[in-house]
C-alpha positions as CSV (number, residue, x, y, z in Angstrom):
1,M,-37.2,-59.7,18.9
2,N,-35.4,-62.5,17.0
3,D,-36.5,-61.0,13.8
4,I,-34.9,-57.7,14.7
5,L,-31.6,-59.4,15.6
6,E,-31.6,-61.4,12.4
7,I,-31.9,-58.1,10.5
8,L,-29.4,-56.1,12.6
9,I,-26.6,-58.7,12.6
10,P,-25.9,-58.5,8.8
11,V,-26.8,-54.8,8.5
12,A,-24.6,-53.5,11.5
13,P,-21.2,-54.3,9.7
14,A,-22.5,-52.7,6.5
15,V,-23.5,-49.5,8.5
16,V,-20.1,-49.4,10.3
17,V,-18.3,-49.8,7.0
18,G,-20.5,-47.1,5.4
19,L,-19.8,-44.7,8.3
20,L,-16.1,-45.4,8.1
21,A,-16.1,-44.8,4.3
22,Y,-18.0,-41.6,4.7
23,Y,-15.6,-40.4,7.4
24,F,-12.5,-41.1,5.3
25,F,-13.9,-39.8,2.0
26,D,-15.2,-36.6,3.8
27,G,-11.7,-36.0,5.2
28,F,-10.1,-36.7,1.9
29,L,-12.4,-34.3,0.0
30,K,-11.9,-31.5,2.6
31,N,-8.1,-32.0,2.3
32,E,-8.3,-31.9,-1.5
33,E,-10.4,-28.7,-1.4
34,N,-8.0,-27.1,1.0
35,R,-5.1,-28.1,-1.2
36,R,-6.8,-26.7,-4.3
37,R,-7.6,-23.4,-2.4
38,F,-4.0,-23.1,-1.3
39,L,-2.6,-23.7,-4.8
40,M,-5.0,-21.1,-6.3
41,H,-4.0,-18.6,-3.6
42,K,-0.3,-19.3,-4.2
43,E,-0.8,-18.9,-8.0
44,A,-2.8,-15.6,-7.5
45,Q,0.0,-14.3,-5.2
46,A,2.6,-15.1,-7.8
47,E,0.6,-13.3,-10.4
48,S,-0.1,-10.3,-8.2
49,L,3.4,-9.8,-6.8
50,P,4.7,-8.1,-9.9
51,I,1.7,-5.7,-9.9
52,R,2.2,-5.0,-6.2
53,L,5.9,-4.3,-6.7
54,Q,5.1,-2.0,-9.6
55,A,2.7,-0.1,-7.3
56,Y,5.4,0.3,-4.7
57,E,7.8,1.5,-7.4
58,R,5.3,4.1,-8.6
59,L,4.7,5.3,-5.1
60,T,8.4,5.5,-4.5
61,L,8.8,7.6,-7.6
62,F,5.9,9.8,-6.5
63,L,7.5,10.4,-3.1
64,E,10.9,11.1,-4.7
65,R,9.3,13.6,-7.2
66,I,7.5,15.5,-4.4
67,S,10.5,15.6,-2.1
68,P,11.1,19.3,-1.5
69,L,14.5,19.4,-3.1
70,Q,13.4,17.5,-6.2
71,L,10.2,19.5,-6.4
72,L,12.0,22.8,-6.3
73,I,14.5,21.8,-9.0
74,R,11.6,20.8,-11.3
75,V,9.1,23.5,-10.5
76,K,10.5,27.0,-11.1
77,P,8.5,30.1,-10.1
78,T,6.7,31.8,-12.9
79,T,6.3,35.1,-11.0
80,E,7.8,36.7,-7.9
81,D,4.5,36.3,-6.0
82,K,5.3,33.8,-3.2
83,K,1.6,32.7,-2.8
84,A,1.4,31.9,-6.5
85,Y,4.6,29.9,-6.2
86,V,3.4,27.9,-3.2
87,D,0.1,27.3,-4.9
88,L,1.9,26.0,-8.0
89,L,4.0,23.7,-5.8
90,A,0.9,22.4,-4.0
91,A,-0.9,21.9,-7.3
92,T,2.1,20.0,-8.7
93,I,2.1,17.7,-5.7
94,E,-1.7,17.2,-5.9
95,Q,-1.4,16.4,-9.6
96,E,1.3,13.8,-9.0
97,F,-0.8,12.3,-6.2
98,E,-3.9,12.1,-8.4
99,H,-1.8,10.4,-11.1
100,N,-1.0,7.6,-8.6
101,L,-4.4,7.2,-6.8
102,T,-5.0,3.7,-8.2
103,Q,-1.9,2.4,-6.5
104,Q,-3.8,2.3,-3.2
105,V,-5.5,-0.9,-4.3
106,Y,-2.2,-2.8,-4.3
107,V,-0.6,-1.6,-1.0
108,S,-1.7,-1.9,2.6
109,N,-4.1,0.7,4.1
110,E,-1.3,1.8,6.5
111,C,1.1,2.3,3.6
112,W,-1.4,4.3,1.7
113,A,-2.3,6.4,4.8
114,T,1.5,7.1,5.2
115,V,1.9,8.2,1.6
116,K,-1.2,10.4,1.9
117,S,-0.1,11.9,5.2
118,S,3.3,12.6,3.7
119,K,1.7,14.6,0.9
120,N,-0.6,16.5,3.2
121,T,2.2,17.3,5.6
122,L,4.5,18.6,2.8
123,I,1.7,20.9,1.5
124,Q,1.1,22.2,5.0
125,H,4.8,22.9,5.4
126,L,4.9,24.8,2.2
127,R,1.8,26.8,3.1
128,K,3.4,27.7,6.5
129,T,6.3,29.4,4.7
130,L,3.8,31.9,3.4
131,A,3.3,33.2,7.0
132,D,7.0,34.1,7.3
133,T,7.2,37.8,6.7
134,Q,10.9,37.7,6.0
135,L,10.2,35.7,2.9
136,E,8.9,38.3,0.4
137,T,9.3,36.6,-3.0
138,A,9.0,33.2,-4.6
139,Q,12.8,33.1,-4.9
140,D,13.1,33.8,-1.1
141,I,10.8,30.8,-0.4
142,R,12.9,28.6,-2.8
143,E,16.1,29.6,-1.0
144,Y,14.6,29.1,2.4
145,I,13.4,25.6,1.7
146,L,16.6,24.6,-0.1
147,T,18.8,25.8,2.9
148,N,16.6,25.1,5.9
149,F,14.7,21.9,5.0
150,D,16.1,19.2,7.3
151,E,16.0,15.7,5.8
152,S,15.1,14.2,9.1
153,Q,11.8,16.3,9.0
154,N,11.1,15.4,5.4
155,P,7.7,13.7,5.4
156,T,8.6,12.0,2.1
157,S,11.7,10.4,3.6
158,L,9.6,9.0,6.4
159,A,7.0,7.6,4.0
160,L,9.8,6.1,1.8
161,E,11.2,4.3,4.8
162,Y,7.8,2.9,5.5
163,L,7.4,1.8,1.9
164,K,10.7,0.1,1.9
165,A,9.9,-1.7,5.1
166,E,6.6,-3.0,3.7
167,V,8.3,-4.2,0.5
168,Q,10.9,-6.1,2.7
169,E,8.0,-7.8,4.4
170,L,6.9,-9.2,1.1
171,F,10.2,-11.0,0.7
172,G,10.7,-11.8,4.4
């Protein structure tokens, strides 16, 4: 028993010092790893912010370009056939949308869903005008949309508001 005590007395302080050193170095290394991870995340955010802002800008431009009044100013009817004109408007909206598909990578899923929903709602609204029997020509449809389209019902305006709110969160 004395032999064991003779060995334990000099070894015990060394074990305690070793455990304390391990505890402090382990805490220090974890703290350093967290600090490095934070700095890398901060740097990545700083680099990605301009790209994300550009995506929001492009989606804003998309929504502005497909807003009914802007769309009707840009896209004139090629014939008097109202179905052909509505199809042309829908195709123009789809083309604009496809041009901006990659922007979904840089915005939240909710924002992208709002933009997509805005596009689909607008196309549905345009297709509903075809059912109106009082509107006989493409020009009638243009005039109807220009005079009767309420901005409060405009799906692109609602999506723009959502987009702006999300951008404000980036800076908030």
